[in-house]
N, C-alpha and C positions, 0 to 999 in steps of 0.2 A: 707489589705495590709500586706505583710510580709517584713522582712528585705532584701529579695532578689528582692524586687520591688522598693526599695528606692535608688535613685541616680544611678540606673543602666539602664538608658534608651537607646533605639536605637539611634545611631548617624551615621554620614557618615563614621566613622572609623570602626564600628563594625557590620554594617548591610547594605547590598546591595541587591536590588531585583534580584532574579535569572532570567537570560536570556541567551539563548545559544549564543547570539551575543558576549558575553565575550570570548568565545572560539576563535573567529576570531581574536580579538585583541591580545590575548596571543600568538597564533601561529605566527602572524605577528611580534610581539615583540621579541619572543625567537627564532623562526625558520624562520625568514623572508627570508633567502637566500635558503631555501629548496623548492623543487618542490611542487606545489599545484594543478596545472591543466595541463592536456594533452588533446588537442583536435585537431586532424589533425596536421596541421603545427604550431599550436599555443602552446606555453609553458609559464606558469606564475609561479613565485614563490609566497610564502605566502605574502611577502611584496607587490608585485604587485597586487595580488588578493584582499588584503585588501584595497589598494589604489583605485582600480577600483570600488569596492563596495562603498567606501566612496565618490567617485565622483558621482556615481549613486544616492546615498542618498542626496548629495548636490543639484543635478539637480531636484530630486523629491521635495525637500524642497522648491526650487525656484518656483515650480508649486503650492505650498500651501499644499503639503501633510504633514500631522502631525498625532497626536493621533486620532485614530478612522477612519482615511481615509482608503479607500480600493483601493489597486492597483491590478488589474487583469493582469495575464500574460498568454499568449498563446505561449508557448515555448517548444521545445523538450529538451532533456538532453544536454544542451550546457553550456559554461561558464557563459553566461548571466543569465541562470536559477539559477545557483549557486549564482551569485552576487545578484540577486533579493532576495534570501533567507537571505542574510546578510544585504542588504541595507534597505529594507522595514521595517523589525522589528526594525532596529536601529533608525528609526524615530517615533517609537511607532505607526506606521501605520499597517494595516492588509493586509496580502498577500493572494490573491485568485488565486490559480493555476488552470487554466482551462484545462479540459480534451481535448486533441488535436483531439479526434475522434468524438466529439459532432457535431451536426448539428447547423446551424445558429440560428434557433429559440430557442433552448435550451441554447445556449451561450448567446443570448440576454436576455433571462429570468434570467439567473444566474447573469449577470452583472447588471441588473436592481435590482434584489433582494438584492444584497450586496452593491448596490449604488457605483459602481466603478467610481473613479474620474480620474484615469490614467490607460492606457492599454499598455502593452508591447507585441508586436506581431511579430513573426518570419515571414519572407517573404513567406515561404512555405505555410502558412495558410492564406495568404492575401485574396484569394477569399471567403472563408467561413467567415472570420472576417469582411470583407467589408460588406457582407450581414448582419451579426449579428449587426454591428454598425448601418447600415441603419434601421434595425428593432428596435433597441434600441431607436433611435431617433424618428422614426415615431410612435411607439407604446407607448413610455414612456417619450419622450421629453428629453432624456439624450444624451449628446455629450461629452464623456470623452476625455481627451488629449490622443492622440495615438502616441506611439514611435515605429518606425520600427526597428527591429533587422535584420541586414544583415550578417548572419553567413558565415564565410569564407568557411565552409565545405558544404554549401548547393549548389548543382550543378545547380539548376535552376536559372532563371533570377529573378523572384519574383517581384511582383508589390509593389510599395510604397503606403500605404494607410494612413499614418500619416503625421503630420506636422513636426515631429522631427525624426532624425536618431540617433540610440543609441551611436555609437562611436563618432559622432560629439558632442553629448550632453555631454559625459564624458570629451571630450577634452576641452569643454567650461567652465567647473566647477572645481574649486580647491577642493580637497578632504576635507571632514569634518575632523577636528582634531582628532575626536574619534567616534567610533561606540558605542553608549552608552546604548541603550535599554531603557526600561521603568522605571518610578519611582515606579510603582506598578506591581509586577510580575503576578497579576491576570488579567492584561490587555490582550486583545486579540492579538494574534500573527498571526493567520491565520483563514480563513473560507474556508472549503473544502466541496464540495458537494458530497453526497453519490453517489456511482457509478451507481445506477439505477437498481440493480438486483431485486428490488421490484417494479420498475416502478414509485417510488415516491421519487425523490431526495430531501434531506434536507440539509440546510447549517450548517455544524458542526463547531462550534466556539471553538478554542483551545486557551490556554494562554501560556505566556512565561514560567511560572513555570513548567508546564507539559512538554513543549518542551525541556527545560533544563534537567529535570529529565529523560525523555525517551531517550534523546541523551546519557546520562551517562549510562542508563540501557543497551542500545545497545552494548556499549563497554564492560560492565561488563558481560553481557550474553554471548558474543562471545569471551571473553578474548581477545579483539581486541588490538593488540600491538600498540605502537607508530609507526608512519610513515607507515601505511598500504597503499597499492595501490588498490584503490576501483574502480570497474567498474560500470558505471551507466547503468545497464540493466533494473532496476526498474524505471518506470516513476517518475520523481520528482513531477509531478502533483498529484500523488496518495499519499494522507496523508503526503504531504511534504516529499516524498521519505522516509517514515517511520522514519523521523527525522535524517536520515543519512547525509544530508548536514551539520548539526551541529555536528554530531558524528565525521565525518571526520575532521572537523575543530578542535575539541577537541583533537584529536590524531595527528594533523599536518600531515595528510595523503595526498595522491594524488587523486584528482578527475580525473578519466579517463572518458571523456565524449563520448557518443555514440548516434548519431542521429537515427540510425536504429538498431533494435534488430534482428540480423541475426547470425546464428551459426558460419559462417566463420569469421565475424567481431569480435565476442566474443573470439574465440580461437586465432585469430591474436593478439588481445589486450593482452591476457594472455601471449602469446609468446614474443611479442615485448616490452611490457611495464612492464612485471613482475606482472601482476594483481594477487592478492592473495585473494581478497574478492569480492563477489557480492551478490545481493539479487534479487529474482524474484518469480513470481507465478509459479505453477507447469507446465504451458504450456511452459515456457522458458526452464526449466530444461529438459523437455521431448524433446525439440528441440535439446539440446546438446547430450542427450542420443542417439537419432536417427541419429546423424551426422556420417559421415564416420570416421573411426578410424584415417585415415591419417590427418584429420584436427587437431587432438590433438598432433601430433608429435612435439617434440621440447619444450614442456612445462615441465619444470623440477621442478618448485616450487610447494609447497603444496597449493592447491586452496580450499578455504572454502566458502560455500554458505549458504544463508538463504532461506527458503521457507515459504511462507504464501500466503494469498489471497484466498485459497480454500483448502479443506482437501486433502493432498497429497495421491494419491493412493499408495498402497504397492509396486506395480510394479515400480513406479517412484523412491521410496526410494532405492529399490534394484538396480535399474539401475544406480543411482548416485554412489553407492558404487562400482559398476563394473568398472566405468570409473575413479575412484580414486578421486572424489570430496567429501570432507567431508561436510556433510549436517547437518544443525541445523534447526529444525522445530519450528517456532514461530507462535503465534496465536494472532489475535487482530481484531480490526475494526477501521474505520475512527474515531469513537467516543472515542477511547483510543489511539490516535496518531499513529495508525498502530499497530505493535506488542506490546503486554503488557503481554504476557505469553510465556513460552518456555518449550519444552520437554527437560528439563535439563538432560544431559547425566551423569549417575552415572558410576564410574570406573568399577563396576562389570559387566555392560552391555557388555563391550568389550569381555568378555568370553562367551557370549551367541551365539547361532547359528544366522546366517544371518536373518532367518525368525523371530526369537524372537527379534532381534535388530530392525528389521523393525516394528514389532508390538509396541515395546516400544517407538521408535522414531516417530511413526505415531500419537501419542497422542498429544492433545493440551497442556497438561502439567500443569505447576504451574505458579503462578504469577511472573512477573518481580520483582526483589529485592526491587525496590522503589515504587511498586504498593502495596497499603495497604491491599487490599482484593480481592480474587477471589475464588468463590465457586460455587456449583451447588445447586439450590434451587427449591422447588415447587413454580411456579410462582403465584399460587393462595394464598397459605398460607404464603409464604416467610420463610418456614422452610427448613433448610438444609437437603438434601437427605443423606441417609447413604452411606458410602464409600464402597459399596458392588459390584460395577461394573455392577449393573443391574438396579437400580432404576433411572428412567429418571427424569431429571429436566432441568432447564434453567441455563446456565452459566451467572454469574453476577459478576461485578467488583465494587470496590469503592476505592477511593484514589486520589492521586495528579495527576495520569496519566489518568484522565477522563475529557472529554470536559467540557466547561462552559455550553453548551446547544445548542439547535437548534435556528438559527437566525430567529427572528420574528415568532417564533412558540412555544408559551408558553405551549400550550396543549400537543404537542409532547414531549417537554422537561419534563413536569411534569410526563407524562406516562413513559418516559424512566428512570426517577429517583424514581419511586414509591417505598416506603418503605426504602429509603436511599441507594439503590443499583442501578447501571446501568444495565438495562435489555438488554442483547445482542440479544435475539431471537434465540440463538443457543441451541438446546437440546442436553444434554450430560449426562454421568454417571460419578461419582467420583469413581476411583478405590482405592484399599486398601492403596496404597502408596501416596494417595492424588494428583494423577495426573488425570486431567480431560480428557475425551475422547468424542468428539462430535459424536453424532449419527445422527443428522440432524438439519436443520433449522426447526423451529416450523411449517412453512407452507409447508415443503417438506416431512413430515412424510406421508406415504401412509397407509391408514387403509383399509385392505382388509378382509372381512368376520369377522370383529371385532379384527383382529390381526394387530399390528403395524409393518410396514416394513420400515426400514431405507433405504432411497434412496442411501445413501453413501455406505452402505454395498453391495448393488446390483452393484453399479458402480465399487466398488473395485474388485468384481468378474469379471466384464467385462474387466477391465483394465489388468487382469492377462492373457487375451488371447493375443498372440503375434501380432495379426493383428489389434488390437484396438488402435488407437492413441488418440481418445477423445470420451467421452460418457457422457450422462446425463440421469437420470431416474426420471420420474415424475408420478403422479397419473393420470390414465385414468378412467373417470366415467364408471361404469359397473352396469347394472341392477341387476345382481345376487349378486355380491360381494361388491357392493358399489364403490370400487376402485380396480384397478389392476395396477401393474407396467408396464409402457411403457418406452422403452429405445430408445433414439436417439444415433446413433453411427456414428463416422467418422473412416474409415479404413486407414491403411497405404497404400501408393502407391504400386500397384501390389498385394495387398492382395486378397485372394481367399475365405475367410470366408463368408458364407451367414447366414441368420437369424437362420436356423435350427442348424447350427454348433455352433453359439454363445449361443443359448438356451441350447443345449446339454452340452456345456462347463459350463454354470451356474449351471446346475443340479448337477454337480460334486462338487460344492462348497457351494450351498445354499439349504435350506429347500425348498420343492416343492412350497409352497405358495409365496415364495419370488422371484421365477424365473420370469423374464419378460414374459408376455403373448404375447407381440408384440415387434418387433424391427424394427426401421425405419433407413434407411441409408440416413441421411440428414445433411446438414451443421448445426452446432450448434452455435447459436448466443452467442458472448462473449463480455464483456467489454474490454476496452483497456488494463486493467491490468490482463486479462486472466480469470476473473470470468465468469462462465456460467450464462447467463440470463434465469433462469428457468421460470420466469414469462411469457416469450414469448413461451416457450415450453409447459407450462400448457395451454396457450390459444390455441395452436395448438391441444393439446390433447382433450380439450373440444370441439373444432370445429369439429374434426373428429368424436367424439362420437355423437354430435348433428346431423351430416350428415347421420348417419346410421338409 
């Protein structure tokens, strides 16, 4: 023991567990009269939003919700979804945001796996949730308390499937005097299920400390000003909206809610409400690029966007620059609270050509400022690869913005943390400036005649054709080469390109062995967050090869 350990203990005056819930209390206290939520006809200021969240917390507490309880929510991007992100963690309970595009059997499986005690469900999803709750009871004997959310902006009638209605419940409970958060910042704040791109969802458990730090990192990375007007194009069910429900609270911004992600609604919100920030997967940004120029008229403010969820093709980055939206490329996974790395823009990049800026900004970049480590390693030896832009390895993270682990899955947790690093499964190179560049997912590398082919590189070439709106490249078994590239492509309406034209286009950009041997014009399966489900395409490719 040293002199600095004597009589200098933690106490209530000098140590408080980190939790993003504290941001809500501060904004209500200091900026209570300022706008917090815009949703159709509804408008809440920060004092009202905090009050509603505290009423929800009081109602949940009356149902017995407390430390370690799970509250599942089946909600679109509405005020109730924001309030759940504030109320549930304030009780030291765990928030489980359900993917609104899942089927009943998977919803029932997830609610059983995380042992949900209470469920909030929007009327729009009543049919699938009613079936999920029936399966949950019949297969697992669980009957959680169900609260119906009747959103004023939902045009349908909507069935009531619960014993309680959200607004009536809030009216019946006085707000808690304070949204306090946990005693221990290591306590779980959320459990989020992986999106299923591998076909094997796992329950990612995150903690208050990580959510707090990543919320701060979002603001630092984006130099997010106070009082931003933030549009909810990103589903809040995805990695808790990349922690932005708490980032917006930290900066006393405005949540502009959006039930449907449509280009016209997005541009209208920018024009009518002064939206200046939004986040989305590449598919949403491409939607805005492809929209008629007339939709963008009347938008005077600078709009800044974040992109993540899939490697953005160069054509998308160039397209965003053309329509005047400032794009920041971030990278992460559910296991690191959403984004935990950024292609941080250096001042000198502004003087580069557009193509060079696109290359630089297209990289996954460097770790968030409060993430302790991010590097590229040989997954077998755990030795760092040289920063030569050529030697392939796996991106790995470590630090405070890494999950607690996988719920009820110690084997998967141990494998993910082998060697003291979180293994992402993303194959990349480290460039000389210490920015990482993903080459592929480990399972997506195509080995043809002994040569490694990056499916991302081939996709990027396809995206540079003006007729291609979406594409995915996977390995097709081949008797001679072992594997060859097979491309699945969706064309823009009215496009005239055929397979021969796309192959000829690729030959101008790629080495011969990387050019797709076959192109199929088929619908490409995607998750609700825009990630392409390559495991389904690999199954199609194997099935076609077996049939020959």
